[in-house]
N, C-alpha and C positions, 0 to 999 in steps of 0.2 A: 472529583475535581482532577485528579491526576490523569485519569483516562481521557477526559475531554481535552486536556493539553496535548496529549499524544495524538489524539484524533485530528488536530489541526494540521498535522504534517503528513497526512496519508498520501497526498499526491506527490510530494517531494520524496517520500520514502519509496515510491515506486520506481525511482531512478535506479541506475545501476550500481549505486554505492552500497554494497552489502555490509561494509564495515559500520556504517552509520546505523543501519537496521539492527545489527548485532549489539551495538552499544546502547541503543534505545531499549532493546529487550532486556539487557542486563540491568539497566537503570530501573526499568519498571519492576523487575524481579526484586531488586534491593528495596525499592519503595514498598512493595507489597509485604515483603518479609518484615520490614521495620514497623509499618503501620499496624499489621495484624499479628505481630509477635510470633511469627512462625519460627520454629527451631531451625538452626543453621542447616541441619541435614535433611530438612523437608524437601521433597522433590518438587521441581518447578511445576510439573504437570499437576501435582496434587494441589499446590497453592492456587493455580488457575481454576481447577475444577471446583475446589471448595468455595472459592469466591465468585464462581460463575463469570469468569473473565477470560476472554480469548487471548491467546498470545498475539503479539502485534502484527506479525506478517500475515496470517490468515485474516485478521480483522481489517488490515489495510487493503488487502486484495478484494474483500467483500465491499468495502466502502468505495473503492475505485470502480468496481463493476456497477454498483448502484449509481454512482456519479455519471459514468459513461452512458448508462441507459437513460437516466433522467435528462441529461443534457444532450441527447442525441440530435435534437433539432436546433440547438443553439447556434446561431449564425456566426458569432464571434469565435467560438471554439472550433466550428467546422472550417472557418477561414484559416485559423492558425494551423489546423491539422493539414489542410491542403498546402499551405506554405511550407510546413515541415516536410511533407512528402516530396515536394519539389527540391528542397535543399538536400534531403537524404539521397535522392537520386544522383546528385552531383558529387556527394561525398561517399567514398567507398570505405573510408577508414573510421569505423564506428565501433568503439570498444564496449560501450555501455548502453543499456536499454534505458530510454527516456520514458517519462510519463506518457508522452504522445504515442510511443511504441506500444505501451500497455493498453491505452485506450483504443488504438487501431486494432490490436489483437482481440480485445473484448468485443468490439463491434463486429469484427469478422466472424467470431464464434457465434454471436447472437444471430447474425444473418444466416449462418450455416444451419443453426438449429431451427430457424423459421422455415427454411427451404427444405 
């Protein structure tokens, strides 16, 4: 159940706010430790390996890639991305990476792999 709750925010977590991702990972670690009664000194990697659960960042990246591939032909998402690209060209002051940036990067890498 906990994993599915975290999975709902995979697109939002692809934004540039690293602090939120770190806090989510820490919370997941605490939850796993409490639920499965791991000792306090148990390494995080060992907990995830023993439970066969990925850490959040790589899981979110895989989920976003799968989403971007599956929704590649979605007209609404494509329209939003086109609008985002136009607005991004007008703005040169961008500190954070947005989910749109991640989706664009994934699509470009897939296109490069195909060619």
